[in-house]
C-alpha positions as CSV (number, residue, x, y, z in Angstrom):
1,M,105.5,-34.5,-157.9
2,S,101.7,-33.6,-157.5
3,S,99.6,-33.0,-160.5
4,R,99.3,-29.3,-159.5
5,Y,103.0,-28.8,-159.9
6,K,103.2,-30.7,-163.1
7,L,100.7,-28.1,-164.4
8,L,102.9,-25.4,-163.2
9,G,105.9,-27.0,-165.0
10,L,103.9,-27.1,-168.2
11,I,102.8,-23.5,-168.2
12,W,106.4,-22.6,-167.3
13,L,107.5,-24.3,-170.4
14,L,104.8,-22.6,-172.4
15,Q,105.9,-19.2,-171.1
16,F,109.6,-20.0,-171.7
17,V,109.0,-20.8,-175.4
18,N,106.7,-17.8,-175.6
19,Y,109.4,-15.5,-174.4
20,L,112.0,-17.1,-176.6
21,D,109.9,-16.2,-179.6
22,R,108.9,-12.8,-178.2
23,V,112.2,-11.4,-177.2
24,N,114.5,-12.6,-180.1
25,I,113.4,-9.7,-182.2
26,S,114.9,-7.3,-179.6
27,V,118.3,-9.0,-180.0
28,A,118.0,-9.0,-183.8
29,A,116.8,-5.4,-183.9
30,P,120.0,-3.7,-184.9
31,S,120.6,-6.1,-187.7
32,M,116.9,-6.0,-188.9
33,M,116.9,-2.1,-188.9
34,K,120.0,-2.1,-191.1
35,S,118.8,-4.8,-193.5
36,L,115.3,-3.4,-193.9
37,A,116.3,0.3,-193.7
38,I,114.1,0.9,-190.7
39,D,115.0,3.7,-188.3
40,P,114.4,3.5,-184.4
41,G,111.2,5.5,-184.6
42,L,109.7,3.2,-187.2
43,F,111.0,0.1,-185.4
44,G,109.1,1.3,-182.3
45,F,105.9,0.8,-184.3
46,V,107.1,-2.8,-185.2
47,L,107.5,-3.6,-181.5
48,S,104.2,-2.0,-180.7
49,A,102.4,-3.9,-183.4
50,F,103.0,-7.1,-181.4
51,T,101.7,-5.4,-178.2
52,I,98.6,-4.2,-180.0
53,G,97.8,-7.7,-181.1
54,Y,98.7,-9.1,-177.7
55,A,96.4,-6.6,-176.0
56,T,93.5,-7.2,-178.4
57,M,93.4,-10.9,-177.4
58,Q,93.7,-10.6,-173.6
59,M,90.0,-10.5,-172.8
60,P,88.8,-12.8,-175.7
61,G,91.5,-15.3,-174.7
62,G,90.4,-15.2,-171.0
63,I,86.7,-15.6,-171.9
64,L,87.6,-18.5,-174.2
65,A,89.4,-20.2,-171.4
66,D,86.5,-19.7,-169.1
67,R,84.1,-21.1,-171.8
68,F,86.1,-24.0,-173.2
69,G,88.8,-24.7,-170.6
70,A,92.5,-23.7,-170.4
71,R,93.8,-26.7,-172.4
72,A,92.1,-25.7,-175.7
73,V,93.6,-22.3,-175.6
74,L,97.0,-23.4,-174.4
75,V,97.4,-26.0,-177.2
76,C,96.2,-23.7,-180.1
77,A,98.2,-20.7,-179.1
78,P,101.8,-22.0,-179.6
79,V,100.9,-23.5,-183.0
80,L,99.7,-20.2,-184.2
81,W,102.5,-18.1,-182.8
82,S,105.1,-20.5,-184.2
83,I,103.7,-20.0,-187.7
84,F,104.1,-16.2,-187.3
85,T,107.6,-16.5,-185.8
86,G,108.8,-18.3,-188.9
87,L,107.0,-15.7,-191.2
88,T,109.0,-12.9,-189.5
89,G,112.0,-14.3,-191.3
90,L,110.4,-13.8,-194.6
91,V,109.5,-10.1,-194.4
92,E,111.0,-7.7,-196.9
93,S,109.4,-4.4,-195.8
94,A,108.5,-2.5,-192.6
95,A,104.8,-2.9,-193.5
96,A,105.0,-6.7,-193.8
97,L,106.9,-6.8,-190.5
98,V,104.3,-4.8,-188.7
99,A,101.5,-7.1,-190.0
100,V,103.3,-10.3,-189.1
101,R,104.2,-9.1,-185.6
102,F,100.5,-8.0,-185.0
103,C,99.3,-11.5,-185.9
104,F,102.1,-12.9,-183.7
105,G,100.8,-10.8,-180.8
106,L,97.2,-12.0,-181.3
107,A,98.5,-15.6,-181.1
108,E,100.5,-15.1,-177.9
109,G,98.0,-12.9,-176.3
110,S,95.3,-15.6,-176.4
111,S,97.1,-17.9,-173.9
112,N,98.0,-15.4,-171.1
113,A,94.9,-15.4,-169.1
114,A,94.6,-19.2,-169.4
115,C,97.9,-19.5,-167.5
116,Y,96.6,-17.4,-164.6
117,K,93.4,-19.4,-164.6
118,V,95.3,-22.7,-164.2
119,V,96.9,-21.3,-161.0
120,G,93.6,-19.8,-159.7
121,D,91.8,-23.1,-160.2
122,N,94.4,-25.3,-158.5
123,F,96.0,-23.3,-155.7
124,A,94.6,-21.6,-152.6
125,P,94.9,-17.8,-152.2
126,R,97.9,-18.0,-149.8
127,E,99.8,-20.3,-152.2
128,R,99.3,-18.2,-155.3
129,A,102.1,-15.7,-155.0
130,H,104.6,-18.6,-154.7
131,A,102.8,-20.7,-157.4
132,N,102.8,-17.8,-159.9
133,S,106.4,-17.0,-159.1
134,V,107.3,-20.6,-160.2
135,W,105.9,-20.4,-163.7
136,I,106.6,-16.7,-164.1
137,T,110.4,-17.4,-163.7
138,A,110.1,-18.3,-167.4
139,L,109.6,-14.6,-168.2
140,A,113.1,-14.0,-167.1
141,A,114.6,-17.4,-168.0
142,G,113.3,-17.0,-171.6
143,P,115.0,-13.7,-172.3
144,A,118.2,-14.9,-170.4
145,F,118.4,-17.9,-172.6
146,V,117.5,-16.2,-175.8
147,A,120.2,-13.6,-175.6
148,P,123.2,-16.0,-176.2
149,L,121.1,-18.2,-178.4
150,A,119.9,-15.4,-180.7
151,S,123.4,-13.9,-180.7
152,W,124.8,-17.2,-181.9
153,A,122.0,-17.5,-184.6
154,L,122.7,-14.0,-185.8
155,R,126.4,-14.8,-186.3
156,S,125.8,-18.2,-187.8
157,V,122.7,-18.0,-190.1
158,G,121.6,-14.4,-190.1
159,W,118.4,-12.9,-188.7
160,E,116.1,-14.4,-191.3
161,N,116.9,-18.0,-190.5
162,M,117.1,-17.2,-186.9
163,F,113.3,-16.8,-186.9
164,F,112.8,-20.1,-188.6
165,L,114.9,-21.9,-186.0
166,F,112.9,-20.3,-183.2
167,S,109.5,-21.4,-184.8
168,L,110.2,-25.1,-184.1
169,P,110.0,-25.3,-180.2
170,G,106.4,-24.0,-180.1
171,L,105.1,-26.7,-182.5
172,A,106.7,-29.4,-180.3
173,L,105.2,-27.7,-177.2
174,A,101.7,-27.9,-178.5
175,V,101.9,-31.7,-178.6
176,V,103.2,-31.8,-175.1
177,L,100.4,-29.6,-173.8
178,W,97.8,-31.7,-175.5
179,F,98.8,-34.7,-173.6
180,G,99.8,-33.0,-170.3
181,V,97.0,-30.6,-169.5
182,P,93.7,-32.1,-168.4
183,A,90.7,-31.2,-170.5
184,K,88.8,-29.9,-167.5
185,Q,89.8,-28.4,-164.2
186,S,88.0,-28.9,-160.9
187,V,86.9,-25.5,-159.6
188,H,85.6,-25.0,-156.1
189,D,83.3,-22.0,-156.5
190,T,83.2,-19.7,-153.5
191,D,81.4,-16.8,-155.1
192,G,78.4,-18.8,-156.0
193,P,76.7,-18.7,-159.4
194,I,77.2,-15.4,-161.3
195,T,76.6,-14.4,-164.9
196,H,79.1,-12.5,-166.9
197,A,76.8,-9.5,-167.3
198,R,76.2,-9.2,-163.5
199,G,79.8,-10.0,-162.8
200,W,81.2,-7.3,-165.0
201,L,78.9,-4.6,-163.6
202,W,80.0,-5.6,-160.1
203,L,83.7,-5.7,-161.1
204,L,83.8,-2.4,-162.8
205,R,82.2,-0.6,-159.8
206,R,85.1,-1.5,-157.6
207,P,88.0,1.0,-157.3
208,T,90.4,-1.9,-156.8
209,S,89.7,-3.2,-160.4
210,W,90.8,0.2,-161.8
211,L,93.7,0.6,-159.5
212,I,95.2,-2.7,-160.5
213,F,94.3,-2.0,-164.2
214,F,96.1,1.3,-164.3
215,G,98.9,0.0,-162.0
216,Y,99.6,-2.7,-164.5
217,L,99.3,-0.3,-167.4
218,S,101.9,2.1,-166.0
219,F,104.2,-0.7,-164.9
220,N,104.3,-2.1,-168.5
221,I,105.4,1.2,-169.8
222,G,108.6,0.6,-167.8
223,F,108.8,-3.1,-168.4
224,W,108.2,-3.2,-172.2
225,G,110.3,-0.1,-172.7
226,Y,113.1,-2.0,-170.9
227,L,112.5,-5.4,-172.6
228,G,112.1,-3.9,-176.1
229,W,114.8,-1.4,-176.1
230,M,117.6,-2.5,-173.7
231,P,119.7,-4.4,-176.3
232,S,119.4,-1.4,-178.7
233,Y,120.3,1.0,-175.9
234,L,123.5,-0.9,-175.1
235,A,124.4,-1.1,-178.8
236,L,123.5,2.4,-180.0
237,Q,124.2,4.6,-176.9
238,R,126.6,2.5,-174.9
239,H,128.4,1.2,-178.0
240,L,128.5,-2.4,-176.9
241,D,128.6,-5.2,-179.4
242,I,125.5,-7.3,-178.6
243,K,126.7,-10.2,-180.8
244,A,129.9,-10.4,-178.8
245,L,128.3,-10.1,-175.4
246,G,126.9,-13.7,-175.6
247,V,126.1,-15.1,-172.2
248,A,126.9,-11.7,-170.5
249,A,123.8,-10.2,-172.2
250,S,121.6,-12.6,-170.1
251,V,122.9,-11.4,-166.7
252,P,120.0,-8.8,-166.1
253,Y,117.5,-11.5,-166.9
254,M,119.1,-14.0,-164.5
255,F,118.8,-11.4,-161.7
256,G,115.2,-10.9,-162.7
257,L,114.6,-14.6,-162.2
258,I,116.1,-14.3,-158.7
259,G,113.8,-11.3,-158.0
260,I,110.7,-13.4,-159.1
261,L,111.7,-16.2,-156.6
262,V,112.4,-13.7,-153.7
263,F,109.2,-11.7,-154.1
264,G,107.1,-14.8,-154.6
265,W,108.4,-16.4,-151.5
266,L,107.8,-13.1,-149.5
267,G,104.3,-12.8,-151.0
268,S,103.2,-16.3,-150.0
269,G,105.0,-16.1,-146.6
270,A,105.9,-13.3,-144.2
271,L,104.4,-10.5,-146.4
272,Y,101.3,-12.2,-147.6
273,R,99.1,-9.5,-146.2
274,F,101.3,-6.8,-147.6
275,R,101.6,-7.9,-151.2
276,A,100.4,-4.6,-152.7
277,P,102.9,-2.5,-150.7
278,L,105.6,-5.1,-151.6
279,V,104.9,-4.6,-155.3
280,A,104.9,-0.8,-154.9
281,F,108.3,-1.0,-153.0
282,G,109.7,-3.1,-155.9
283,Y,108.7,-0.6,-158.6
284,V,110.1,2.4,-156.7
285,C,113.4,0.5,-156.5
286,A,113.2,-0.4,-160.2
287,A,112.7,3.2,-161.1
288,G,115.7,4.2,-159.0
289,C,117.8,1.6,-160.8
290,L,116.8,2.8,-164.2
291,L,117.7,6.3,-163.1
292,I,121.1,5.1,-162.2
293,A,121.4,3.2,-165.6
294,F,120.9,6.1,-167.9
295,T,122.7,8.8,-165.8
296,A,125.8,6.6,-165.1
297,E,129.0,7.8,-166.8
298,S,130.6,4.3,-166.9
299,V,129.2,1.3,-168.9
300,G,129.7,-0.9,-165.8
301,I,127.5,1.2,-163.5
302,S,124.9,1.4,-166.2
303,L,124.8,-2.4,-166.5
304,V,124.5,-2.6,-162.7
305,G,121.5,-0.3,-162.8
306,L,119.8,-2.3,-165.7
307,T,120.4,-5.5,-163.7
308,G,118.9,-4.0,-160.5
309,A,115.9,-2.8,-162.5
310,A,115.3,-6.4,-163.8
311,F,115.4,-7.7,-160.3
312,F,112.7,-5.4,-159.0
313,M,110.5,-5.3,-162.1
314,Y,110.4,-9.1,-162.5
315,G,110.1,-9.5,-158.8
316,G,106.6,-7.8,-158.7
317,F,105.1,-10.4,-161.0
318,G,104.3,-13.1,-158.4
319,P,102.5,-10.9,-155.8
320,Y,100.8,-9.0,-158.6
321,A,99.4,-12.2,-160.2
322,S,98.1,-13.4,-156.8
323,L,96.4,-10.1,-156.2
324,V,94.6,-10.2,-159.6
325,L,93.4,-13.8,-158.9
326,D,92.1,-12.8,-155.4
327,L,90.1,-9.9,-156.9
328,A,88.6,-12.1,-159.7
329,P,85.3,-14.2,-159.2
330,E,86.1,-17.8,-159.7
331,R,83.8,-18.3,-162.6
332,E,85.3,-15.4,-164.5
333,R,88.9,-15.6,-163.6
334,G,90.1,-15.8,-167.2
335,G,88.0,-12.8,-168.2
336,F,89.0,-10.6,-165.3
337,V,92.7,-11.4,-165.8
338,G,92.2,-10.6,-169.5
339,F,90.7,-7.2,-168.5
340,V,93.7,-6.3,-166.2
341,N,96.2,-7.6,-168.8
342,T,94.6,-5.4,-171.5
343,G,95.5,-2.4,-169.4
344,G,99.0,-3.7,-169.0
345,Q,99.4,-4.2,-172.7
346,L,98.1,-0.7,-173.5
347,G,101.2,0.5,-171.6
348,G,103.2,-1.9,-173.7
349,I,101.9,-0.3,-176.8
350,V,102.8,3.2,-175.7
351,A,106.3,2.5,-174.5
352,P,108.1,1.4,-177.7
353,I,106.6,4.1,-179.8
354,V,107.3,7.0,-177.4
355,I,110.9,5.7,-176.7
356,G,111.6,5.2,-180.4
357,Y,110.3,8.7,-181.2
358,V,112.4,10.2,-178.4
359,V,115.5,8.5,-179.8
360,N,114.8,9.8,-183.3
361,I,114.3,13.4,-182.1
362,T,117.0,13.7,-179.4
363,G,119.6,11.1,-180.6
364,S,119.6,9.8,-177.0
365,F,117.7,7.3,-174.8
366,D,117.9,9.5,-171.7
367,D,114.4,11.0,-172.1
368,G,112.9,7.6,-172.9
369,F,114.4,6.2,-169.7
370,A,113.0,9.2,-167.7
371,F,109.6,8.4,-169.2
372,M,109.9,4.8,-167.9
373,V,111.0,6.0,-164.4
374,C,107.9,8.2,-164.1
375,A,105.6,5.4,-165.3
376,L,107.0,3.0,-162.6
377,A,106.5,5.7,-160.0
378,V,102.9,6.1,-161.0
379,S,102.4,2.3,-160.9
380,A,103.8,2.3,-157.3
381,G,101.2,4.8,-156.4
382,C,98.4,2.7,-157.8
383,Y,99.5,-0.3,-155.7
384,L,99.7,1.8,-152.6
385,G,96.1,2.9,-153.3
386,L,95.2,-0.7,-153.7
387,A,96.8,-1.5,-150.3
388,Y,94.6,1.2,-148.7
389,F,91.4,-0.4,-150.0
390,I,92.5,-3.9,-149.0
391,R,93.3,-2.6,-145.5
392,A,89.9,-0.8,-145.3
393,Q,88.1,-4.0,-146.4
394,A,89.9,-6.0,-143.7
395,S,89.1,-3.4,-140.9
396,H,85.6,-2.3,-141.9
397,P,84.1,-4.7,-144.5
398,A,80.7,-3.1,-144.3
399,T,82.0,0.3,-145.4
400,V,83.6,-1.0,-148.7
401,S,80.9,-1.4,-151.3
402,P,80.9,-3.5,-153.4
403,P,83.1,-6.0,-151.6
404,L,86.6,-6.4,-152.9
405,T,86.4,-10.2,-153.4
406,G,85.1,-13.5,-152.0
407,R,88.5,-14.8,-150.9
408,G,92.1,-14.1,-150.4
409,L,92.5,-10.4,-149.6
410,T,91.5,-10.3,-145.9
């Protein structure tokens, strides 16, 4: 195996453990709400506290990766988030839980841009959708694995000790990353020397920067609403016993993993030049599946809708990630990815709060699901706009000012 794919394997492992620690709270949510006397509206703020921390560290984490290299960031992050995972099991109030989850989000958010940077530094533009899809499968594999594991832990040791158990893999991971990730990456700069000040002025003048920013923001309203509230939706509205579901609870995430591989293959192959429309198509389909999920009369059809939504939402990650890297100057990859991901996490902050509030007011998840459907439709529109500018740059490069990128889009 080449050293490039070993790096992909390591950041896959990082994201897998990352999502084990991130999603376990969704499985434990009904038990935690009962134990700590927290209603769905207040628990929405708990979920958003993580996302606020995560969003806050996107750009600083990316700039740190540009300045000190990806390894330093990738090693420190799991040590910190493992500490706060364990502390989650010690909380005795909603305020303490919000504080711990905010710090947990800061720790996890610091590593995100560094993962993208590793791919951008080691893979050519046409390879990136596939390369990103390889490590991004961890975003589906982690939740798929955590559902039965967290269900077992809840039954066996309770939600408090469950968080202690989940804190251990991240500490071991930090050691593996220290020895496995090179201290410095070899970057072939095609954009020439560029300062951060000049680079950011150039980047923020481009409509494509803002289209992908708002496209990712609105997507994450749907994605984080889904990820944060699906177990509670099944338990509270569909009256399913999450603890008893076990392996069956991971089925939507397994289809999400398949979606990542399919879209990543298409985005690096036959549809390489149509990655933005491909992402838009996926999000329209995801919106349709969520519509089916919350309007279905039977539990079975609702689960089919949720599974289809996972396939299409997760599927867009590979092509999306390659588009972000193509739009970023090589010397500022981490910072630009952090900028776009900040937009995405703003959507993640909004979704849990709005949905939790809607559940409190209406006693139903239906309007919350409708909110997610509309957000995914808006995201699809942003990516269609992005496709227009990419096509304009390819047909008439002199008429698009400033240029979209140095490489990868034409």
